[in-house]
N, C-alpha and C positions, 0 to 999 in steps of 0.2 A: 504494500500500500504506500502510495506516495505521501509526502509531507502535506500536500494540499488535501488529500483524502483524509488524513488523520486530523487535520485542522477542522475539516467539515464535520467529521464524526464527533469531535470534541464539542463543537458549537451545537450540534444537534442534541447531544447528551445534556449539555448545560440548559438548553431550552426545555428539554423534556423535564429536567429537575425543577425548573421554575414553574412550569405548567402544573406538575404534580403537586407542588407546594400550594399553588393557587387553588387547586381543586380539592385540597385536603380540608375536610371539615364541612361546614354548612355552606352550600352553594346558593340555595334559595329555599324558600318555603312556598309550597303550592297547596291549594285546596281544590277540591272537586266534589261533585255530587256523584256518588258511586253508581247510581241508577241512570245516569245521563252520559251516554258515550261521547257526546260533544264536549261535555265538561271535562271528561277524562282526557280527551285529545288536546284540549286547550291547556290542561295542566302539563301534559307531556311537552307541548310546544314551548310553554313558559320555562320549563326546566331546561330544554335544549338551548333556548336563547340565553339563559343565564350561564350555561356552560360555555357557549360560544363567546359570550362577553368576557368571561374570565380568561379564555385562551388568548384572545386578542391577536397580537401580531405574529404569533407563532405558527400560523397556518402555513402549509407548504412543507413542514417538517414531517416526514412520514411517520416517525416515531410518535410525535405529538398527535397526529391524525388518528393513529391506531389507538392511543390512549383515550382520546376524546370519544371515538366510536364505542369503545368498551364501556366507558363511564355512562354515556348516554343510554346504551342498551341496558345496563344494570339499573339505572334509575327509572327508565321506561318500564321495565319489568316490575320494579318495586311499586310503581304507581298502579299498574294493572293488577298486581297481586293484592294490594291494599283495597282497591275497589272491589275485587272479588270477595275478599274477606268481609268487607263491610256489608256487601249484599247478602252474603251467607248468614251473617250475624243478625240481620234484620228479618231474615226469612225463618230463622229458628224459633 
C-alpha cells in the first residue's frame, strides 16, 4: 500500500471514530402512534434525519456509510418492534 493509500485509510478511520462518537448515546427522541403506520414511518424518517444530521460532512467515506446504514437499520427495527409490542400490549 502506498503512502497516499495509508494516509487515506488513516483519514477514513479518524472520520469513522468521530462519527461513532457523534452517534454514541441519544441521537433523538421520537414518538409515534403504534396503530398508525404513517406515524411509525414518520418516526423512522425523523430518526434517519437526525442520524444524517449528526454524520454531517463525512458522507463519501465508505466506512462511515456502512456504519450509518447499520445504525439506521437497528433503530428502524427498534421502532417497528416497539410499535408491535405496544399493539400487542393493548390487545391483551
